[in-house]
C-alpha positions as a Markdown table, in Angstrom:
| # | Residue | x | y | z |
|---|---|---|---|---|
| 1 | Met | 15.4 | 15.5 | 0.6 |
| 2 | Glu | 15.9 | 13.1 | -2.4 |
| 3 | Phe | 13.1 | 10.7 | -3.2 |
| 4 | Thr | 15.3 | 7.7 | -3.9 |
| 5 | Gly | 13.9 | 4.2 | -3.7 |
| 6 | Leu | 10.4 | 5.2 | -4.8 |
| 7 | Arg | 8.9 | 3.2 | -7.6 |
| 8 | Pro | 5.4 | 3.3 | -9.3 |
| 9 | Ala | 2.8 | 0.6 | -8.4 |
| 10 | Arg | -0.5 | -0.4 | -9.8 |
| 11 | Gly | -3.1 | 2.4 | -9.8 |
| 12 | Gly | -0.5 | 5.2 | -9.5 |
| 13 | Thr | 0.3 | 4.5 | -5.8 |
| 14 | Leu | 4.0 | 4.6 | -5.0 |
| 15 | Leu | 5.8 | 2.0 | -3.1 |
| 16 | Ala | 8.6 | 3.1 | -0.7 |
| 17 | Gly | 11.4 | 0.8 | -1.4 |
| 18 | Ser | 13.4 | 2.2 | 1.5 |
| 19 | Ser | 10.5 | 1.2 | 3.8 |
| 20 | Gly | 10.4 | -2.4 | 2.7 |
| 21 | Gly | 7.7 | -2.1 | 0.1 |
| 22 | Val | 5.1 | -0.5 | 2.3 |
| 23 | Lys | 2.1 | 1.1 | 0.5 |
| 24 | Val | 2.0 | 4.9 | 0.8 |
| 25 | Asp | -1.6 | 6.1 | 1.4 |
| 26 | Leu | -1.1 | 9.5 | -0.3 |
| 27 | Pro | -2.6 | 10.5 | -3.6 |
| 28 | Ala | -0.2 | 10.6 | -6.5 |
| 29 | Asp | -0.9 | 14.3 | -7.1 |
| 30 | Met | 0.1 | 15.1 | -3.5 |
| 31 | Gln | 3.3 | 13.1 | -3.8 |
| 32 | Gly | 4.1 | 14.9 | -7.0 |
| 33 | Glu | 3.4 | 18.3 | -5.4 |
| 34 | Leu | 5.6 | 17.5 | -2.4 |
| 35 | Arg | 8.4 | 16.3 | -4.7 |
| 36 | Asp | 8.2 | 19.5 | -6.7 |
| 37 | Leu | 8.3 | 21.6 | -3.5 |
| 38 | Glu | 11.4 | 19.8 | -2.3 |
| 39 | Ser | 13.2 | 19.9 | -5.6 |
| 40 | Arg | 13.0 | 23.7 | -6.1 |
| 41 | Leu | 16.3 | 25.4 | -6.5 |
| 42 | Thr | 15.0 | 28.7 | -5.2 |
| 43 | Pro | 12.7 | 29.2 | -2.2 |
| 44 | Leu | 9.0 | 30.0 | -2.7 |
| 45 | Thr | 7.8 | 33.4 | -1.6 |
| 46 | His | 4.8 | 33.4 | 0.8 |
| 47 | Tyr | 2.6 | 34.5 | -2.1 |
| 48 | Glu | 3.8 | 31.7 | -4.4 |
| 49 | Leu | 3.4 | 29.1 | -1.6 |
| 50 | Leu | -0.3 | 30.2 | -1.1 |
| 51 | Gly | -0.8 | 30.6 | -4.9 |
| 52 | Ile | -2.0 | 34.2 | -4.7 |
| 53 | Pro | -0.9 | 37.5 | -6.3 |
| 54 | Ala | 0.9 | 40.0 | -4.0 |
| 55 | Asp | -2.1 | 42.4 | -4.1 |
| 56 | Ala | -4.5 | 39.8 | -2.8 |
| 57 | Asp | -6.9 | 41.0 | -0.1 |
| 58 | Gly | -7.4 | 39.5 | 3.3 |
| 59 | Gly | -10.3 | 37.3 | 2.2 |
| 60 | Ala | -8.3 | 35.8 | -0.7 |
| 61 | Ile | -5.4 | 35.1 | 1.6 |
| 62 | Arg | -7.6 | 33.3 | 4.1 |
| 63 | Arg | -9.4 | 31.2 | 1.4 |
| 64 | Ala | -6.1 | 30.2 | -0.2 |
| 65 | Tyr | -4.7 | 29.2 | 3.2 |
| 66 | Leu | -7.8 | 27.2 | 4.2 |
| 67 | Ser | -7.8 | 25.3 | 0.9 |
| 68 | Lys | -4.1 | 24.3 | 1.0 |
| 69 | Ser | -3.9 | 23.7 | 4.7 |
| 70 | Lys | -6.7 | 21.2 | 4.6 |
| 71 | Arg | -4.7 | 19.1 | 2.2 |
| 72 | Phe | -1.4 | 19.4 | 4.0 |
| 73 | His | -2.6 | 19.3 | 7.6 |
| 74 | Pro | -1.0 | 16.2 | 9.3 |
| 75 | Asp | -4.4 | 15.4 | 10.9 |
| 76 | Ala | -5.9 | 14.9 | 7.5 |
| 77 | Trp | -3.6 | 11.9 | 7.1 |
| 78 | Tyr | -3.8 | 10.5 | 10.6 |
| 79 | Arg | -3.1 | 6.8 | 10.8 |
| 80 | Lys | -2.2 | 6.7 | 7.1 |
| 81 | Glu | 1.0 | 5.1 | 5.9 |
| 82 | Leu | 3.0 | 8.0 | 4.5 |
| 83 | Gly | 6.5 | 6.7 | 4.4 |
| 84 | Glu | 9.0 | 9.4 | 3.6 |
| 85 | Phe | 6.2 | 11.9 | 2.8 |
| 86 | Gly | 5.1 | 12.2 | 6.5 |
| 87 | Pro | 7.8 | 14.6 | 7.6 |
| 88 | Leu | 7.4 | 16.6 | 4.4 |
| 89 | Leu | 3.6 | 17.1 | 5.0 |
| 90 | Ser | 4.4 | 18.5 | 8.4 |
| 91 | Lys | 7.2 | 20.7 | 7.1 |
| 92 | Trp | 5.1 | 22.3 | 4.3 |
| 93 | Phe | 2.1 | 22.6 | 6.5 |
| 94 | Gln | 4.2 | 24.6 | 9.0 |
| 95 | Lys | 5.5 | 26.8 | 6.1 |
| 96 | Leu | 1.9 | 27.4 | 4.9 |
| 97 | Ser | 0.9 | 28.4 | 8.4 |
| 98 | Ala | 3.9 | 30.8 | 8.7 |
| 99 | Ala | 3.0 | 32.3 | 5.3 |
| 100 | Tyr | -0.6 | 32.9 | 6.4 |
| 101 | Gln | 0.5 | 34.3 | 9.7 |
| 102 | Ile | 2.7 | 36.9 | 8.0 |
| 103 | Leu | 0.4 | 37.9 | 5.2 |
| 104 | Ser | -2.8 | 38.0 | 7.3 |
| 105 | Asp | -1.4 | 40.9 | 9.4 |
| 106 | Glu | -0.9 | 44.2 | 7.5 |
| 107 | Glu | 2.1 | 45.3 | 9.5 |
| 108 | Ser | 3.9 | 41.9 | 9.2 |
| 109 | Arg | 3.0 | 41.8 | 5.5 |
| 110 | Asn | 4.5 | 45.2 | 4.8 |
| 111 | Ala | 7.7 | 44.2 | 6.6 |
| 112 | Tyr | 7.8 | 40.9 | 4.6 |
| 113 | Asp | 7.3 | 42.8 | 1.3 |
| 114 | Glu | 10.1 | 45.2 | 2.1 |
| 115 | Glu | 12.6 | 42.5 | 3.2 |
| 116 | His | 11.8 | 40.1 | 0.4 |
| 117 | Arg | 11.3 | 42.5 | -2.5 |
| 118 | Lys | 14.3 | 41.1 | -4.4 |
| 119 | Asp | 12.7 | 37.6 | -4.2 |
| 120 | Leu | 9.4 | 38.6 | -5.7 |
| 121 | Ser | 8.6 | 38.2 | -9.4 |
| 122 | Gln | 8.3 | 41.5 | -11.4 |
| 123 | Ser | 4.5 | 41.0 | -11.5 |
| 124 | Asp | 4.4 | 40.6 | -7.7 |
| 125 | Arg | 6.6 | 43.7 | -7.2 |
| 126 | Asp | 4.2 | 45.7 | -9.4 |
| 127 | Ala | 1.3 | 44.3 | -7.3 |
| 128 | Val | 3.0 | 45.3 | -4.1 |
| 129 | Ala | 3.5 | 48.8 | -5.4 |
| 130 | Arg | -0.2 | 49.0 | -6.4 |
| 131 | Arg | -1.3 | 47.8 | -3.0 |
| 132 | Gly | 1.0 | 50.3 | -1.3 |
| 133 | Leu | -0.6 | 53.1 | -3.2 |
| 134 | Ser | -4.1 | 51.8 | -2.4 |
| 135 | Arg | -3.2 | 51.3 | 1.3 |
| 136 | Ala | -1.8 | 54.8 | 1.5 |
| 137 | Glu | -5.0 | 56.3 | 0.1 |
| 138 | Gln | -7.2 | 54.1 | 2.4 |
| 139 | Asp | -5.1 | 55.1 | 5.4 |
| 140 | Arg | -5.5 | 58.8 | 4.5 |
| 141 | Arg | -9.3 | 58.3 | 4.3 |
| 142 | Asn | -9.3 | 56.5 | 7.7 |
| 143 | Arg | -7.3 | 59.3 | 9.3 |
| 144 | Glu | -9.5 | 62.0 | 7.9 |
| 145 | Gly | -12.6 | 60.1 | 9.0 |
| 146 | Arg | -11.2 | 59.8 | 12.6 |
| 147 | Glu | -10.3 | 63.5 | 12.6 |
| 148 | Arg | -13.8 | 64.5 | 11.4 |
| 149 | Leu | -15.5 | 62.3 | 14.1 |
| 150 | Leu | -13.2 | 63.8 | 16.8 |
| 151 | Arg | -14.7 | 67.2 | 16.1 |
| 152 | Ser | -18.2 | 65.9 | 17.2 |
| 153 | Lys | -19.9 | 67.9 | 19.9 |
| 154 | Gly | -22.2 | 67.1 | 22.8 |
| 155 | Phe | -24.1 | 63.8 | 22.7 |
| 156 | Ala | -22.9 | 63.2 | 19.1 |
| 157 | Arg | -19.5 | 62.3 | 20.6 |
| 158 | Ile | -21.0 | 59.1 | 22.2 |
| 159 | Gly | -22.4 | 58.0 | 18.8 |
| 160 | Ala | -19.1 | 58.9 | 17.1 |
| 161 | Ala | -17.2 | 56.8 | 19.7 |
| 162 | Arg | -19.5 | 53.8 | 19.0 |
| 163 | Lys | -18.9 | 54.1 | 15.3 |
| 164 | Leu | -15.2 | 54.2 | 15.7 |
| 165 | Phe | -15.3 | 51.2 | 18.0 |
| 166 | Glu | -17.3 | 49.2 | 15.4 |
| 167 | Glu | -14.9 | 50.3 | 12.7 |
| 168 | Ser | -11.9 | 49.1 | 14.8 |
| 169 | Gln | -13.5 | 45.6 | 15.0 |
| 170 | Gln | -13.8 | 45.4 | 11.2 |
| 171 | Leu | -10.2 | 46.7 | 10.8 |
| 172 | Ala | -8.9 | 44.1 | 13.2 |
| 173 | Gln | -10.7 | 41.3 | 11.3 |
| 174 | Asn | -8.9 | 42.6 | 8.1 |
| 175 | Gly | -5.5 | 42.3 | 9.8 |
| 176 | Glu | -5.2 | 46.1 | 10.1 |
| 177 | Arg | -4.3 | 46.3 | 13.7 |
| 178 | Gly | -2.5 | 49.6 | 13.5 |
| 179 | Asn | -5.5 | 51.4 | 12.1 |
| 180 | Ala | -7.8 | 49.5 | 14.5 |
| 181 | Ile | -5.8 | 50.7 | 17.5 |
| 182 | Ala | -5.8 | 54.3 | 16.1 |
| 183 | Ala | -9.6 | 54.1 | 15.8 |
| 184 | Leu | -9.9 | 52.8 | 19.4 |
| 185 | Lys | -7.7 | 55.7 | 20.7 |
| 186 | Ala | -10.0 | 58.2 | 19.0 |
| 187 | Ala | -13.0 | 56.4 | 20.4 |
| 188 | Arg | -11.5 | 56.6 | 23.9 |
| 189 | Glu | -10.9 | 60.3 | 23.5 |
| 190 | Leu | -14.6 | 60.8 | 22.5 |
| 191 | Asp | -16.0 | 58.5 | 25.3 |
| 192 | Pro | -13.3 | 58.1 | 28.0 |
| 193 | Asn | -15.8 | 56.5 | 30.5 |
| 194 | Arg | -16.6 | 53.5 | 28.3 |
| 195 | Lys | -14.5 | 50.7 | 29.8 |
| 196 | Glu | -15.1 | 48.4 | 26.8 |
| 197 | Ile | -13.0 | 50.7 | 24.6 |
| 198 | Ala | -10.1 | 50.8 | 26.9 |
| 199 | Gln | -10.2 | 47.0 | 27.5 |
| 200 | Arg | -10.3 | 46.2 | 23.8 |
| 201 | Met | -7.4 | 48.6 | 23.1 |
| 202 | Val | -5.3 | 46.8 | 25.7 |
| 203 | Glu | -6.2 | 43.4 | 24.2 |
| 204 | Met | -5.4 | 44.6 | 20.6 |
| 205 | Glu | -2.1 | 46.1 | 21.6 |
| 206 | Arg | -1.2 | 42.7 | 23.1 |
| 207 | Glu | -2.3 | 41.0 | 19.9 |
| 208 | Gln | -0.2 | 43.4 | 17.9 |
| 209 | Ala | 2.9 | 42.6 | 20.1 |
| 210 | Arg | 2.3 | 38.8 | 19.6 |
| 211 | Ala | 1.8 | 39.2 | 15.9 |
| 212 | Arg | 5.1 | 41.2 | 15.7 |
| 213 | Ala | 6.8 | 38.5 | 17.7 |
| 214 | Gln | 5.6 | 35.7 | 15.5 |
| 215 | Ser | 6.6 | 37.7 | 12.4 |
| 216 | Ala | 10.1 | 38.2 | 13.7 |
| 217 | Leu | 10.3 | 34.6 | 14.7 |
| 218 | Val | 9.6 | 33.5 | 11.1 |
| 219 | Val | 12.2 | 35.9 | 9.8 |
| 220 | Gly | 14.7 | 34.6 | 12.3 |
| 221 | Arg | 14.1 | 31.0 | 11.1 |
| 222 | Glu | 14.6 | 32.1 | 7.5 |
| 223 | Arg | 17.8 | 33.9 | 8.3 |
| 224 | Glu | 19.1 | 31.0 | 10.4 |
| 225 | Glu | 18.4 | 28.5 | 7.5 |
| 226 | Ser | 20.4 | 30.8 | 5.2 |
| 227 | Gly | 23.3 | 31.0 | 7.7 |
| 228 | Leu | 22.8 | 34.7 | 8.3 |
| 229 | Trp | 23.7 | 34.4 | 12.0 |
| 230 | Val | 23.9 | 38.0 | 13.0 |
| 231 | Lys | 20.6 | 38.9 | 11.3 |
| 232 | Ala | 19.0 | 35.8 | 12.7 |
| 233 | Ile | 20.0 | 36.9 | 16.2 |
| 234 | Ala | 18.5 | 40.3 | 15.6 |
| 235 | Ala | 15.2 | 38.9 | 14.4 |
| 236 | Tyr | 15.0 | 36.4 | 17.3 |
| 237 | Ser | 15.8 | 39.2 | 19.8 |
| 238 | Ser | 13.0 | 41.3 | 18.3 |
| 239 | Ala | 10.6 | 38.4 | 18.6 |
| 240 | Phe | 11.6 | 37.9 | 22.3 |
| 241 | Gln | 11.3 | 41.6 | 23.0 |
| 242 | Asn | 7.7 | 41.6 | 21.8 |
| 243 | Asp | 6.8 | 38.4 | 23.6 |
| 244 | Pro | 9.2 | 37.5 | 26.5 |
| 245 | Ser | 7.4 | 34.2 | 26.9 |
| 246 | Leu | 8.5 | 33.0 | 23.4 |
| 247 | Phe | 10.7 | 30.0 | 24.1 |
| 248 | Asp | 11.4 | 29.4 | 20.4 |
| 249 | Ala | 12.9 | 32.9 | 20.0 |
| 250 | Ala | 15.3 | 32.5 | 22.9 |
| 251 | Leu | 16.4 | 29.1 | 21.7 |
| 252 | Gly | 16.8 | 30.3 | 18.1 |
| 253 | Ala | 18.9 | 33.2 | 19.3 |
| 254 | Ala | 21.1 | 30.8 | 21.4 |
| 255 | Arg | 21.6 | 28.5 | 18.3 |
| 256 | Ala | 22.5 | 31.4 | 16.0 |
| 257 | Ala | 24.8 | 33.0 | 18.5 |
| 258 | Gln | 26.7 | 29.7 | 19.0 |
| 259 | Glu | 27.0 | 29.2 | 15.3 |
| 260 | Asn | 28.4 | 32.8 | 15.1 |
| 261 | Gly | 31.0 | 31.9 | 17.7 |
| 262 | Asp | 29.6 | 34.3 | 20.4 |
| 263 | Leu | 29.5 | 31.9 | 23.3 |
| 264 | Gln | 28.7 | 34.4 | 25.9 |
| 265 | Leu | 25.6 | 35.6 | 24.0 |
| 266 | Ser | 24.7 | 32.0 | 23.3 |
| 267 | Ser | 24.8 | 31.1 | 27.0 |
| 268 | Thr | 22.7 | 34.1 | 27.9 |
| 269 | Trp | 20.0 | 33.2 | 25.4 |
| 270 | Ala | 20.1 | 29.5 | 26.2 |
| 271 | Ser | 19.7 | 30.4 | 29.9 |
| 272 | Arg | 16.6 | 32.3 | 29.1 |
| 273 | Ala | 15.3 | 29.4 | 27.0 |
| 274 | Val | 15.9 | 27.0 | 29.9 |
| 275 | Glu | 14.1 | 29.3 | 32.3 |
| 276 | Leu | 11.1 | 29.2 | 30.1 |
| 277 | Asn | 11.2 | 25.5 | 29.6 |
| 278 | Pro | 13.4 | 23.7 | 32.1 |
| 279 | Ala | 12.5 | 20.2 | 30.7 |
| 280 | Asp | 13.6 | 21.0 | 27.1 |
| 281 | Ala | 16.7 | 18.8 | 26.3 |
| 282 | Pro | 18.0 | 20.8 | 23.3 |
| 283 | Ala | 18.0 | 24.1 | 25.2 |
| 284 | Arg | 19.8 | 22.7 | 28.2 |
| 285 | Phe | 22.3 | 20.8 | 26.0 |
| 286 | Leu | 23.0 | 24.0 | 24.1 |
| 287 | Leu | 23.6 | 25.8 | 27.3 |
| 288 | Ala | 26.0 | 23.0 | 28.5 |
| 289 | Arg | 27.9 | 23.2 | 25.2 |
| 290 | Ala | 28.3 | 26.9 | 25.6 |
| 291 | Phe | 29.6 | 26.6 | 29.1 |
| 292 | Lys | 32.0 | 23.8 | 28.1 |
| 293 | Ala | 33.4 | 25.9 | 25.2 |
| 294 | Met | 34.0 | 28.8 | 27.7 |
| 295 | Gly | 35.9 | 26.4 | 30.0 |
| 296 | Met | 33.2 | 26.5 | 32.7 |
| 297 | Lys | 33.4 | 22.8 | 33.7 |
| 298 | Ala | 31.4 | 23.0 | 36.9 |
| 299 | Arg | 28.5 | 24.7 | 35.3 |
| 300 | Thr | 28.7 | 22.3 | 32.3 |
| 301 | Arg | 28.6 | 19.3 | 34.6 |
| 302 | Ala | 25.6 | 20.9 | 36.5 |
| 303 | Glu | 23.6 | 21.4 | 33.4 |
| 304 | Leu | 24.4 | 17.9 | 32.0 |
| 305 | Thr | 23.4 | 16.3 | 35.3 |
| 306 | Leu | 20.1 | 18.1 | 35.3 |
| 307 | Leu | 19.6 | 17.1 | 31.6 |
| 308 | Leu | 20.4 | 13.4 | 32.2 |
| 309 | Ala | 18.1 | 13.3 | 35.3 |
| 310 | Lys | 15.2 | 14.1 | 32.9 |
| 311 | His | 16.6 | 12.4 | 29.8 |
| 312 | Pro | 18.8 | 9.5 | 31.0 |
| 313 | Asp | 19.3 | 8.1 | 27.4 |
| 314 | His | 20.6 | 11.4 | 25.9 |
| 315 | Lys | 23.7 | 10.1 | 24.2 |
| 316 | Glu | 25.3 | 13.4 | 23.4 |
| 317 | Ala | 25.0 | 14.6 | 27.0 |
| 318 | Lys | 26.6 | 11.4 | 28.2 |
| 319 | Ala | 29.5 | 11.8 | 25.8 |
| 320 | Leu | 30.0 | 15.4 | 26.7 |
| 321 | Leu | 29.9 | 14.6 | 30.4 |
| 322 | Arg | 32.5 | 11.8 | 30.0 |
| 323 | Gly | 34.8 | 14.3 | 28.2 |
| 324 | Leu | 34.9 | 16.7 | 31.1 |
């Protein structure tokens, strides 16, 4: 977005000329930061966006996110006159949240590092390599520790199971769900009658699936923004496979498939999106467009009729219906 029509005012505040001279209640440094973010020719990596090195630990990632998200969160500027900066605050807050979501989970972070290696600076590539070696060593120690505890005998097995259960909680807090689940599996083997272990393992496996889904959803959006339709479909499909309730994944796959010219696939994904959220106008309109492109007039009319019953002022739906 270009920031045309903005001119300095007294005290460093900017007046939005395109908004009729309305005062913008946003500090000059925030305005400058948003302008800089929008004017970049190359996209920021998640590490650059959060302002951390690529070997930062979980605590540093969380602190960086909390610090930046407080400044960019739309609620921090509630009822303030933001002019053209309002949508940008929301946009970059969402990007910050996505970056934190990816980097705070070890599995998602590893996948991100592998996919975006070419986008990282040399120093961050070196940091990723160092962190990989450190993680490999730590994983080896965790594995050997579990194997040692599994050799416990008699009543010692109960204590070993308790230790592994507590270890799994700490690993989960650090975003290491894979190691946490491995610790819980070992704990269950040592103490199969403790229901708390089995229950926590089920919960953590569900959390892992949701984390994988959210990670794939972020990748899908990135690929869609870059016009990589086939890769976007694959990422959205992976997100939906891990979380079949993820409406955004189904809708994203439908959009990417339609852009790629695969109308049958687009209609399949759009149908799933409509099933998950029947009241969503973009999903139903996308489905209607796919049906129309395939020459299925009756189904197109049915979808448009349902859409207009909920959204009677939908201009594109009206136009499409008139053209049948």
